[in-house]
VEXLUM-647032 format. One record per residue (C-alpha): residue in three letters; y, x, z. Coordinates in pm, whole numbers, plus 50000, padded with zeros to 5 digits. Layout:
<rodrens>
ALAYXZ/...
</rodrens>
This chain:
<rodrens>
MET500404998849971/PRO503405013749936/ARG505175027250186/LYS508074998750146/GLN506034972450216/LEU505394982150541/PRO506934961250771/LYS509714977451018/PRO509554976651377/ALA512444948151507/ARG513304933951818/ARG512964897351924/LYS516244881952138/GLY515244885552470/SER512174912552422/ASP512144943552504/ASN509274953952313/TRP509224959451931/CYS507764936451669/ILE507084933651303/ARG507384902151117/PRO506064903350773/HIS505594876550511/VAL501794866950583/GLY499954838050426/GLY503544823750272/LYS504944823050624/LEU507104846750835/ARG504884859651105/TRP505934876851421/ARG503304899551592/SER504334923551876/LEU503704959351888/ARG503634959552243/THR505614988552307/GLY509504999152382/ASP509525031152239/TYR510805033051891/ASN507965059051799/GLU505115048251901/ALA505685016051740/LEU506225032851415/ARG502955049351508/ARG501225010651571/VAL502664991851266/PRO499825004251024/GLY497054990451256/VAL498584958151370/TYR499584948851023/GLN496374953550890/ALA494994931951179/LEU497714905151068/LEU496204905550701/ASP492774906150795/GLU493634872451032/TYR495734850850765/VAL494374865850443/GLY490814876350517/THR490224912650437/GLY493294918950302/PRO494334951650149/LYS494044983450340/VAL497224996550488/ASP498035032250451/ALA499095048850770/SER500065079850562/ALA503045057350459/LEU504355067650748/PRO506495092250827/LYS504845119151041/ALA506515138851280/ALA507875173651258/ASP505975197151493/SER509235205651658/ALA512805199651585/PRO515925221851727/GLN518075204051998/ILE521235189351847/SER524475178251967/LEU525905140051983/GLU528725153651757/ALA526285168351477/VAL524165133651517/CYS527355114151472/ALA528675138551189/SER525395132551006/TYR524985095951051/ARG528745092450892/GLU527595109750632/TYR524755094250562/LEU526615059550555/LEU529075072850287/GLU526455087350096/CYS524725050150117/GLU527955034850001/GLN528085061349761/GLY525055049449607/ALA526015014149628/ARG529505015649438/GLN527335035249139/GLU524705005549153/ALA527824980149155/ALA529914996548903/GLN526904999848656/ALA525894966248701/GLY529764950748648/VAL531274977348488/ASP532664949648238/ASP534194928748487/PRO535994951348721/LEU537294917648924/LYS533604908848998/THR532484937549093/ALA535544948649341/THR535034915449494/ALA531494919449564/ILE532144955049675/ARG534534943149937/LYS532314913150047/ARG529634932650133/LEU531544959050301/ASP533854930650533/ARG529784911850569/MET528464950650693/LEU531484955050919/LYS531294920751099/ASP527274925851159/ALA528134963451270/ARG530824951451536/ALA528504921551638/LYS525334947851677/ALA527924974151922/ILE528964948052127/ALA525624930252196/TYR524104968152229/GLU521324964351914/PHE520934997651786/GLU518184995051603/HIS519655016451335/GLN520325041251525/ARG517515047851678/TRP516125049151349/TRP518495078751264/LEU517405093951533/THR513955093151506/TRP514705105251140/LEU516245132951199/ARG513665143151461/ASN510655133751212/LYS512325154950905/GLY512765185451169/ILE516285184751162/GLY517515178851492/ASP516165162351890/LEU518855148552055/ALA518495145752414/PRO519025108352522/THR522765106252709/THR524815076852866/GLY526085059552584/HIS524605081152284/LEU523835053552099/LEU527015033452148/ALA528755064152042/MET526685067051687/ALA527355026951653/ARG531275035751696/THR530735059451422/GLY529225032451211/VAL531985010051270/ALA534945038251215/THR533095047550871/LEU533255013450743/LEU536725009750833/GLU537465045750668/ILE535805035550342/ILE537804999450343/ASP540755011150430/THR540725043650179/ASP538235027849884/SER536795061349945/GLY537575072249598/ILE534085069049471/VAL534305042449170/PRO537865033149131/VAL537064994049027/VAL539534978849282/ALA542154997649097/ALA540814988548760/ALA540824949548883/THR543684935848748/VAL544574902248579/THR546114902948260/LYS549254879748264/GLY548954853048001/THR550064814748026/GLY549884797948339/ASP546674781248522/LYS547024750248695/LEU547994749949115/SER544114742149159/THR543024770548979/VAL544894799849123/LEU544004786449476/ASP539974795249332/SER541444829349231/TYR543174835049514/LEU540304825949771/LYS537754847749533/ALA540214876949551/ARG540004873249944/PRO536454873750042/ASN537424882850402/LEU539104853150490/SER537424833150765/THR536174801250656/ASP538824780850875/ASN541364796550725/ALA540014788250371/LEU539314756250454/SER542564747550610/LEU544414765550337/GLN542554744050042/SER543744707850278/LEU547204721350261/ILE547394728149873/ARG545574700349857/ASP548774682250018/VAL551504699949823/ILE549194686849494/GLU549594656549612/ILE553414656949652/ILE554414672149352/GLY551684672449139/ASP548964699948983/LYS551054715548725/PRO550714745748525/ILE551874774448821/THR554894785748575/ASP556134745348547/TYR556974742948961/THR561034742849027/ARG563354744349290/ALA563304709249324/ASP559904706349365/GLY560264729149673/LYS562654703449782/THR560144673949754/VAL557604694949965/ARG560674702950231/GLU561254665550267/ALA557914656650296/PHE556854679350543/ALA559594672650749/GLY558594642050754/LEU554894642050806/PRO553944634151230/ALA552264663951406/ASN548684660151440/ARG548084635051147/SER544374643651133/LYS543734635651480/ARG545414602951488/SER542894574751375/LYS545744550851265/LEU547004575851003/ARG543364584550861/GLY542534578150472/LEU546464568750406/SER548354588850148/ILE550644613250230/ALA553784587050122/ASP552224562450377/THR551864584250626/ILE555134595050635/LYS556384555150670/ARG553644547650887/GLY554064576551112/GLU557804567451142/GLU556954530851240/LEU554514540551537/GLY557424566251649/TYR554904594951631/PRO556744632151650/PRO557294649251323/GLN555454683051286/SER556894713751457/PRO559254738151311/VAL556134766451379/THR553944748551199/ILE556194739850876/ARG556674774450885/THR553034785850899/LYS552384759850553/ARG555514772850381/ALA554344812550454/ASN550254803150322/VAL551454782350030/ALA554394812349950/ARG551144838949964/VAL548944819349674/PHE552554816449422/ASP553064853349525/PHE549614862949402/ALA550294842249090/SER553334858848979/ALA550964894248968/SER548734872848728/PHE551074853348507/ASP554984858148361/GLY557174834648460/VAL556284821948813/TYR559104808849007/ASN558094805649377/PRO559384774749520/PHE558464784949869/GLU560044815649895/ASN562134815850260/ASN565614810650175/GLU568184793850331/ALA566924754450264/TRP563264766450428/LYS564994781050695/ALA567504754950781/ILE564424732550862/THR561524758251050/ALA564444768651270/GLY563464769951621/ASP563924781351979/GLU560704800352025/ALA561854818752337/ALA562134784252486/ALA558964773352330/ASN557324806952484/GLN558734799752830/LYS557384765452831/ASP554004774252740/ALA553284793253066/PHE551674781953356/GLN553134777853674/THR551934797654017/ASP551044759654180/GLU549084753153844/LEU547214785253846/LYS546494782454232/VAL544534751654120/VAL542844764653825/LEU541424796753993/THR540294777854294/PRO536904792454372/GLY534374768354230/VAL536684750553972/LEU535864770753683/PRO532414787853565/GLU531854826853693/TYR532454834753304/LEU535554812253247/TRP536954823353595/TRP536764862553496/LEU538624855253179/THR540974833953316/TRP542354862953565/LEU541844885553285/GLY544314864753088/VAL546824862153382/CYS546734901653481/THR546404918053126/GLY548174895352906/ALA545014905052642/ARG543744877252386/SER540844852452486/ASN538894868652157/GLU539504904152259/MET537994894852614/CYS535144879152540/GLN534214911552336/LEU534664937852619/THR531614956552720/THR531074978453034/GLU531805010852814/LEU535344996552738/VAL536164993253133/ARG537255028753240/LEU538015041453555/GLU540005075153500/PRO542465086553491/ALA543375047053622/PRO541385019353585/HIS541715003953216/LEU540494981952954/TYR539764999152622/PHE540564975752344/ALA538514998552104/PRO539004997351678/TRP535594986651641/LEU536314953651803/LYS537254923851594/LEU541504925351652/LYS543994903351537/ARG545594934051375/LYS545404974751376/ALA548434976151670/SER545724957451892/VAL544084985751971/ARG545244996852303/SER544855009452659/VAL545654982352951/PRO545694993153280/ILE543334968153535/HIS546124952953788/GLN545234958154165/LYS544824922154204/LEU541774919953974/ILE540294949954149/ASP540624934754488/LEU538884901454355/GLY536154922554239/PHE536114928353895/LEU534854966053879/ASP532064959054068/PHE531454927353837/ALA531794951553535/THR529264974453710/HIS526644950853703/MET526704939653375/ASN524624957453116/GLY526914958352746/ARG528844926552703/LEU530474914353024/PHE530564876152904/PRO526914875252724/SER527124837752754/VAL530134834352527/PRO528804826152191/LEU530084840251870/ARG531184807951630/GLU530134820951249/ARG532074799751102/THR535304816951239/GLY533974847451341/ARG535614842051675/PHE534124846252049/SER537374827052198/ASP536474790252002/ALA533824781052294/PRO536114793252639/GLY539174780552482/LYS537644745552442/ASP535814745152775/PHE539344756352940/ALA541204729752779/ARG538894700652917/ARG538504714553231/ILE542614717253298/LYS542764685653150/ALA540544671653418/LEU542734686753701/GLY545824668453578/ILE547574696453478/GLY546724697453084/ARG550524691153000/ASP551334696052644/GLY551754731652494/LEU549334741352802/SER546324763552669/PHE543994794252751/HIS546424812552564/SER549614801252806/LEU547734825152998/ARG549034855252771/HIS552514838652810/THR552064837253172/PHE551944874653183/ALA554904880552918/ALA556784860253163/GLU556224880353455/TRP556744908853272/LYS560364902153167/ARG561234891353539/ARG560394924553648/HIS560754946253351/PRO563884926753145/LEU564994958752963/ASP561444975052866/ASN560154957652560/GLU558274987152390/ASN555484985552699/ARG555424952052711/LEU554854946352373/ARG551764976352337/ILE550354962452629/LEU549934929752467/GLY548864944452135/GLN552004941051944/ALA553264963651710/VAL556404986451798/ALA558275002351521/GLY557525041751555/VAL554695041751836/ALA551865046351562/GLY553625077751392/ARG553665092751713/TYR550095102551735/GLY548015118151448/ASP545415092351442/GLY548155063151520/TYR547335036551767/VAL543995048551865/GLY545675086051982/GLU548295060452194/ALA545195042952303/ASN543805077152399/ASP546945091952593/MET546255088852979/VAL549705101753085/LEU551105073152908/LEU548275050153062/GLU549395066053402/ALA553065054453343/ARG552025017653240/ALA549455019053506/LYS552655022753775/LEU554974994453516/VAL551714969153566/GLU550954973553948/ALA554894960453989/LEU553864926353832/ARG553204899154152/PHE550614869554051/ASN550894853554437/ILE547754827154295/
</rodrens>
């Protein structure tokens, strides 16, 4: 039997033993290898697989045990740095081979080739991040075994060596995506010939295909938004839209009721009827922030069309007319969304929230971190030197590059026992929080759970949500350090002009500046959370 037909060892969720899952007798069948050692599992594969074939296929074809790689007699000791470097080179070689195959298969359609490559890379990056967060290191163990069996080198296991390799894998994928690796210039060649304008609906399809990394939720929201625009001003060739169309959409957006999809009395109505019915029922209109977001999203589609077709006018460009209806007091809105101390005392009363949500709430209050960032934290990211801090690493799914940072842990969290809690966890701090595949976020479930619970407590006022904890931290910072905006923005994971340029490797370098961390720890300690 060819080597490629031998099943590879894998682990089932909740099991420490390696298994195989080959397709035998018309079905996928699990069979345990009864060992947690990967090398021993490799040796057992032929016998277990043969027994499985004999059981379900009668006398199945004999499995050649020699198809498995044989271990070398000995291999020299190798450092973790050398292992990570070789792992990076291996991933780059794999990418080079995949790029060359893709270029050969789609040379007559560079846009299709570029899109397929980006989809694959985004999928690989998402998978690598998820496995690093969940401490699933099957591929890293395989690489160590390969190095040992080839006689290249043997790494003595150390604390965190597999996670270091997983981080190398994520960093390598990010490097490939950011630089395109220069392997095959397919992305540069993926340009669209200018010509007559397609209809807006067709342009939207092209826009979505060119952005395969857009989450399912965002793609569906954009499709719904463009459907509304088409209902208001028609599905015309992209070159036929005018300034008057922009005015018509502005007036419609300004008249639409807020949360219309959630109001049963408005379901199934046209936009014109929705506006009329909303006025009759006294529903409040959409907020300026909502209109501003919608305008920006539609404008991106028109900007995309401008690169493909001549003569495209963007009626959603952020001109004075749009600014007039999207202006709002953001500072007041943010202040309104912050929790009051009395409200937090009720929410954080022991026993009111489940343990995972109780800790997430305290972390939100004392660090200002985004909920999706906190849900991904692992024990390795809770660090004690030179001062206790959380490291929001680049291999996590973060909102932007500036979200990479180190955040000091407030003494209040330490007094509550957070460090002890983190020490007793293995891998993720909040393993019960699931990943929502549709959005790619961990924060969806705890956000909804939090909203239900505060509503049941009678404090679910408008504008109050889990994200309000972030505003609570920001408000306390402004009270204690009203002139220090740079440190506040960086601790919150927001960009500050010039910060990344001070370091050779940008925000990663800043996050590892321990002198800066100690200075920020003193600023954080000055905050008072009297809950």
